[in-house]
VOBA-1610 file (N, C-alpha, C; in pm, whole numbers, padded with zeros to 5 digits, always signed):
BEGIN
Met+04859-03969+01325Met+04951-03972+01415Met+04884-03885+01539Ser+04917-03881+01643Ser+04896-03777+01772Ser+05001-03717+01731Pro+04949-03560+01776Pro+05073-03470+01801Pro+05158-03489+01896Ile+05257-03412+01923Ile+05337-03391+01989Ile+05370-03320+02067Pro+05310-03324+02233Pro+05339-03175+02329Pro+05492-03109+02314Thr+05475-03004+02277Thr+05635-02896+02312Thr+05660-02809+02371Gly+05526-02782+02465Gly+05547-02698+02573Gly+05680-02704+02706Arg+05690-02578+02808Arg+05781-02562+02800Arg+05724-02482+02937Leu+05759-02491+03099Leu+05720-02458+03191Leu+05808-02417+03206Phe+05843-02215+03254Phe+05968-02113+03296Phe+05921-02052+03418Arg+05977-02121+03543Arg+05955-01996+03667Arg+05999-01867+03664Thr+05922-01766+03725Thr+05987-01605+03667Thr+06008-01586+03776Asp+06049-01456+03882Asp+05958-01345+03977Asp+05840-01380+03941Glu+05790-01314+03806Glu+05645-01280+03841Glu+05584-01374+03829Gly+05594-01522+03857Gly+05483-01643+03794Gly+05572-01709+03703Ser+05427-01823+03559Ser+05539-01863+03472Ser+05514-01878+03458Asp+05580-01860+03327Asp+05575-01918+03175Asp+05569-01987+03105Leu+05454-02000+03026Leu+05441-02173+02932Leu+05438-02125+02745Val+05536-02154+02774Val+05659-02097+02587Val+05591-02289+02505Leu+05544-02181+02401Leu+05559-02280+02273Leu+05609-02258+02148Thr+05710-02332+02060Thr+05733-02263+01938Thr+05680-02346+01806Arg+05715-02254+01777Arg+05667-02313+01586Arg+05758-02222+01501Thr+05806-02340+01421Thr+05927-02309+01359Thr+05886-02266+01185Phe+05908-02196+01062Phe+05866-02146+00941Phe+05978-02094+00934Arg+05964-02223+00747Arg+06038-02153+00642Arg+05973-02004+00637Ala+06043-01841+00603Ala+05970-01765+00564Ala+06019-01696+00640Pro+05990-01563+00612Pro+06066-01437+00577Pro+05954-01344+00757Ala+06030-01305+00913Ala+05956-01235+00958Ala+05811-01178+00944Glu+05830-01084+00873Glu+05704-01016+00822Glu+05664-01125+00750Asp+05647-01227+00665Asp+05543-01313+00700Asp+05451-01300+00740Val+05552-01427+00857Val+05471-01437+00961Val+05389-01351+01039Trp+05436-01255+01064Trp+05400-01189+01161Trp+05269-01112+01129Ala+05267-01117+01009Ala+05110-01070+00878Ala+05037-01194+00913Ser+05064-01296+00952Ser+04968-01453+01024Ser+04953-01449+01133Ile+04989-01360+01269Ile+04948-01313+01367Ile+04915-01162+01408Thr+04898-01111+01255Thr+04814-00974+01308Thr+04746-00964+01178Glu+04698-01020+01148Glu+04677-00947+00985Glu+04499-01012+00994Ser+04385-00948+01009Ser+04236-01016+01015Ser+04194-01138+00939Glu+04277-01101+00838Glu+04224-01222+00733Glu+04293-01294+00757Arg+04366-01357+00775Arg+04482-01402+00798Arg+04462-01498+00950Thr+04407-01434+01081Thr+04384-01463+01226Thr+04287-01555+01190Ala+04190-01523+01091Ala+04090-01588+01100Ala+04118-01746+01034Arg+04215-01792+00935Arg+04266-01920+00881Arg+04260-01973+01015Trp+04310-01971+01154Trp+04359-01987+01210Trp+04345-02013+01415Phe+04229-01883+01400Phe+04219-01836+01468Phe+04109-01762+01538Gly+04110-01680+01440Gly+03978-01610+01406Gly+03996-01430+01396Pro+03862-01405+01311Pro+03903-01247+01301Pro+03959-01194+01410Trp+03926-01083+01388Trp+03924-00951+01460Trp+03901-00851+01422Lys+03826-00720+01506Lys+03776-00633+01403Lys+03798-00524+01523Gly+03863-00348+01519Gly+03908-00272+01602Gly+03960-00204+01576Asp+03974-00073+01620Asp+04150-00035+01614Asp+04240-00069+01674Ala+04353-00173+01635Ala+04448-00218+01678Ala+04528-00164+01678Ala+04615-00077+01830Ala+04688-00036+01807Ala+04722-00044+02009Pro+04830-00027+02010Pro+04937-00080+02157Pro+04826+00038+02305Gly+04776-00060+02401Gly+04610+00060+02476Gly+04560+00020+02398Arg+04484+00037+02326Arg+04381-00014+02305Arg+04248-00145+02266Thr+04176-00175+02236Thr+04111-00314+02242Thr+04025-00379+02150Ile+04055-00445+02079Ile+04039-00544+01958Ile+03897-00668+02013Gln+03857-00657+01891Gln+03731-00777+01974Gln+03787-00924+01831Val+03838-01010+01890Val+03817-01116+01821Val+03715-01259+01870Gln+03687-01300+01706Gln+03616-01391+01677Gln+03675-01553+01719Leu+03623-01616+01803Leu+03731-01748+01860Leu+03661-01827+01728Leu+03658-01852+01575Leu+03600-01947+01503Leu+03604-02105+01603Phe+03718-02085+01617Phe+03658-02253+01657Phe+03711-02354+01785Glu+03576-02214+01870Glu+03491-02249+01966Glu+03387-02228+02005Glu+03349-02396+02102Glu+03169-02322+02095Glu+03107-02234+02074Gln+02983-02174+01980Gln+02942-02089+01963Gln+02992-01966+01865Thr+03138-02038+01869Thr+03192-01853+01786Thr+03202-01806+01834Pro+03230-01728+01989Pro+03157-01626+02019Pro+03310-01482+02089Trp+03226-01379+02042Trp+03369-01277+02039Trp+03401-01250+02194Tyr+03549-01150+02186Tyr+03619-01206+02350Tyr+03697-01047+02245Asp+03723-00911+02379Asp+03755-00915+02425Asp+03924-00881+02430Met+04040-00794+02380Met+04123-00816+02387Met+04199-00751+02331Arg+04346-00671+02448Arg+04390-00584+02470Arg+04543-00565+02434Ile+04559-00484+02312Ile+04684-00461+02305Ile+04788-00415+02370Asp+04898-00475+02434Asp+04947-00440+02482Asp+05092-00362+02471Ala+05203-00442+02334Ala+05292-00407+02284Ala+05252-00440+02122Cys+05277-00350+02060Cys+05282-00379+01881Cys+05444-00375+01846Glu+05544-00430+01845Glu+05684-00410+01738Glu+05646-00471+01615Pro+05678-00480+01575Pro+05605-00521+01358Pro+05802-00562+01382Pro+05826-00640+01308Pro+05785-00802+01355Pro+05808-00894+01467Arg+05831-00799+01527Arg+05896-00892+01649Arg+05800-00974+01729Arg+05739-00845+01764Arg+05624-00852+01916Arg+05533-00824+01954Leu+05453-00953+01970Leu+05332-00860+01981Leu+05264-00901+02198Ala+05229-00819+02234Ala+05190-00855+02367Ala+04994-00842+02373Val+04944-00948+02415Val+04758-00922+02480Val+04780-00993+02535Ser+04672-00895+02613Ser+04569-00919+02718Ser+04418-00937+02758Ser+04341-01002+02850Ser+04226-01019+02768Ser+04204-01042+02964Leu+04105-01054+02977Leu+04026-01104+03076Leu+03862-01200+03086Asp+03817-01314+03162Asp+03732-01384+03176Asp+03732-01423+03261Glu+03558-01504+03256Glu+03580-01548+03376Glu+03667-01649+03481Gln+03732-01728+03337Gln+03899-01797+03462Gln+03989-01698+03439Gly+04062-01591+03461Gly+04104-01456+03530Gly+04222-01437+03369Ala+04336-01358+03436Ala+04359-01279+03326Ala+04438-01331+03260Trp+04416-01300+03098Trp+04521-01419+02994Trp+04616-01317+02930His+04805-01330+02927His+04880-01245+02932His+04945-01313+02826Leu+04968-01257+02693Leu+04982-01341+02599Leu+05116-01298+02531Glu+05212-01369+02556Glu+05289-01246+02400Glu+05360-01360+02294Leu+05382-01315+02180Leu+05433-01362+02034Leu+05524-01297+01997Leu+05635-01390+02014Leu+05775-01318+01992Leu+05872-01390+01786Leu+05897-01319+01764Leu+05941-01368+01670Leu+06120-01346+01628Ser+06169-01455+01558Ser+06291-01411+01535Ser+06318-01437+01375Glu+06408-01405+01370Glu+06468-01435+01178Glu+06629-01529+01158Val+06644-01595+01123Val+06828-01652+01155Val+06787-01717+00964Asn+06827-01630+00855Asn+06896-01746+00742Asn+06717-01713+00714Gly+06639-01695+00713Gly+06496-01707+00687Gly+06403-01751+00666Ser+06428-01846+00834Ser+06362-01884+00927Ser+06319-01881+00975Thr+06152-01786+01013Thr+06155-01773+01148Thr+06087-01892+01289Glu+06116-01837+01398Glu+06071-01894+01528Glu+06030-01817+01563Leu+05854-01841+01599Leu+05749-01843+01674Leu+05784-01881+01826Arg+05757-01765+01907Arg+05788-01831+02040Arg+05616-01790+02193Phe+05578-01800+02117Phe+05459-01833+02213Phe+05406-01805+02295Val+05379-01739+02424Val+05433-01719+02553Val+05256-01703+02653Gln+05281-01827+02716Gln+05140-01706+02793Gln+05222-01711+02942His+05227-01579+02984His+05238-01566+03120His+05193-01543+03266Leu+05193-01719+03335Leu+05067-01782+03409Leu+05106-01702+03497Asp+04985-01661+03633Asp+05009-01634+03719Asp+05034-01678+03873Ser+04907-01843+03795Ser+04940-01970+03849Ser+04926-02076+03771Glu+05053-02187+03797Glu+04979-02270+03732Glu+04890-02453+03695Asp+04770-02340+03778Asp+04639-02431+03770Asp+04603-02455+03659Gly+04548-02552+03643Gly+04447-02571+03496Gly+04577-02588+03395Ile+04709-02541+03395Ile+04808-02569+03274Ile+04742-02701+03170Gly+04667-02793+03286Gly+04669-02933+03181Gly+04594-02896+03080Asp+04472-02833+03136Asp+04352-02787+03007Asp+04384-02702+02891Ile+04547-02591+02952Ile+04586-02410+02907Ile+04576-02561+02754Gly+04730-02585+02790Gly+04909-02611+02695Gly+04826-02739+02581Pro+04701-02771+02579Pro+04711-02877+02482Pro+04581-02765+02356Gly+04529-02704+02417Gly+04428-02593+02301Gly+04537-02518+02230Trp+04691-02431+02357Trp+04750-02386+02196Trp+04827-02396+02093Glu+04853-02567+02134Glu+04900-02683+02048Glu+04845-02725+01954Tyr+04714-02680+02027Tyr+04612-02714+01871Tyr+04619-02592+01767Tyr+04602-02523+01817Tyr+04587-02300+01736Tyr+04745-02351+01699Leu+04813-02340+01800Leu+04991-02317+01690Leu+04948-02461+01577Asp+04922-02554+01586Asp+04950-02633+01446Asp+04790-02582+01382Gln+04693-02563+01389Gln+04649-02442+01300Gln+04694-02353+01270Leu+04805-02234+01253Leu+04884-02185+01193Leu+04951-02271+01129Val+04971-02315+01180Val+05101-02401+01052Val+05079-02406+00948Ala+04897-02563+00973Ala+04857-02567+00818Ala+04759-02492+00790Ser+04744-02363+00841Ser+04681-02242+00710Ser+04794-02224+00662Arg+04914-02208+00667Arg+04993-02144+00585Arg+05056-02281+00571Asp+05104-02336+00559Asp+05105-02471+00414Asp+04952-02607+00402Asp+04943-02489+00372Asp+04749-02557+00330Asp+04798-02728+00355Ser+04783-02759+00485Ser+04800-02937+00497Ser+04695-02928+00600Ala+04693-03060+00663Ala+04546-03136+00730Ala+04530-03011+00812Arg+04348-02972+00886Arg+04383-02918+00973Arg+04360-03052+01112Pro+04419-02978+01192Pro+04451-02999+01347Pro+04296-03099+01376Val+04244-03200+01467Val+04162-03208+01494Val+04189-03181+01668Phe+04079-03143+01770Phe+04128-03056+01899Phe+04120-03203+01955Asp+04040-03299+01892Asp+04023-03418+01996Asp+04166-03480+02021Asp+04236-03440+01923Asp+04356-03544+01851Asp+04512-03464+02043Tyr+04393-03327+02063Tyr+04508-03273+02166Tyr+04469-03229+02292Tyr+04331-03290+02292Tyr+04281-03273+02391Tyr+04152-03413+02436Pro+04160-03448+02569Pro+04278-03505+02694Pro+04389-03550+02650Ser+04413-03613+02512Ser+04612-03702+02534Ser+04689-03650+02564Met+04695-03453+02583Met+04769-03372+02627Met+04811-03322+02765Arg+04653-03315+02820Arg+04650-03366+02952Arg+04775-03379+03128Ala+04810-03482+03048Ala+04870-03546+03140Ala+05079-03499+03187Tyr+05068-03434+03055Tyr+05235-03370+02986Tyr+05232-03220+03022Phe+05115-03187+03021Phe+05124-03046+03034Phe+05119-03046+03190Gln+05029-03107+03318Gln+05014-03100+03456Gln+05137-03152+03476Asp+05219-03245+03454Asp+05317-03307+03455Asp+05450-03216+03484Leu+05446-03096+03387Leu+05496-02999+03442Leu+05546-02910+03525Thr+05430-02910+03617Thr+05466-02833+03687Thr+05511-02991+03839Asn+05590-03030+03849Asn+05629-03106+03852Asn+05773-03134+03872Asp+05833-03053+03744Asp+05928-03089+03700Asp+06048-02949+03834Pro+06124-02990+03792Pro+06228-02925+03866Pro+06258-02746+03801Pro+06220-02670+03919Pro+06244-02506+03838Pro+06309-02500+03751Arg+06261-02422+03600Arg+06394-02332+03498Arg+06327-02178+03567Pro+06473-02169+03633Pro+06465-01979+03650Pro+06479-01935+03542Gly+06436-01793+03549Gly+06414-01705+03411Gly+06328-01737+03305Arg+06342-01611+03228Arg+06289-01614+03146Arg+06379-01688+02992Pro+06298-01715+02932Pro+06365-01793+02784Pro+06410-01614+02678Thr+06525-01640+02643Thr+06531-01575+02551Thr+06548-01593+02397
//
């Protein structure tokens, strides 16, 4: 069965926010560990090394990318177990990401937000985040690992079409 894209686009005063969510039957502290502890991030994204603290830069190894490169990532905010904001810069430009957790009755919603300066390339970006978030789900429930070819290029048009939708004002809360 092919994965179904879930991303949404919200226009803000600063640009646009690409938002994807996943829900886990687990407390926020446990989901927080999955997105912040190196041995757990290695299961779905890649391990990291360095002195992790706001204002500091760590190195993350992208295990599921060609040649598994190491990548510098700055920690902009860390508010356990609710909010992690990171940023990086590469040949494609600046990446500003936020992971927001909210827990209700033992279930935790993870809201992944990429703050976009431009909507160019969203058709290439969105499928990758869907894939990585489904990797996170699989790492937590020991289900079958997703295959990137099931996400890209099949989801490309969905994400490109988001830029044609009428504007959704404001940041989702």
